[in-house]
N, C-alpha and C positions, 0 to 999 in steps of 0.2 A: 525087804529089800525093794528099793525103788529103781526103776530102769529109765534113764533119760536117753532119748534118741534124737538125732538131728542130722541134717544133710549139710556137709561142709561146703565151702565155696567152690571146691573142685567137683562137687557132685556125689561124693562118697557118703553113704549113710553110716554113721558111727553110733555105738551104744555105750553108755557109761552106767555102772552100778553105784548106787548111793545108799547108805545105811539108814538115813533119816529123811524126813520130809524137808527139813531145813537144808540139808546137803543137796537134795534134789533141786530145791528152789535156787540155791546159789549156782548150781551147775547150769540151770536154764539161763540165768542171767549171764554167766560166763560165755556160754555158747552163743547167745544172741550178740554179745559184744565182739565175738570173734567172727561174726558174719554167717553163722549157721542159719539154715532155714528149716521150716517144718519141724520145729522142736516139739516133742511130746514127752509125756511122763506116764509110765505104768506104775500103779501103786502095788503094794504087796498082794492084793487080791486079784491082780491082773487087769484091772480097769485102766484103760488108756484114755488120756485126755490131752488137749493142747496145753502148752506151757501157761498160757493166759488163764485157761479154765482151772488148771492146777493151782495157780497162785490164788485165784479167787476162792477156791475150795478150802484153802488153809485158814481163811478168815482172820488174818492178822490185823491188829489195830495199828494203823500208821499214824504217828503224831506229826502233824504238819504245822 
């Protein structure tokens, strides 16, 4: 289980549970689009990292 946390525009910190790494990545993008700040992801082993570091750790191949 991945846990995505972020601070909403009103200052509340919210957490969301995601079953897969792809769902967690999509949630980070959604939260960023909604104006959340300080977005982080905790992986199933409990390691917490920023959303950007999490995205980089997934090592997706983007076709441009």
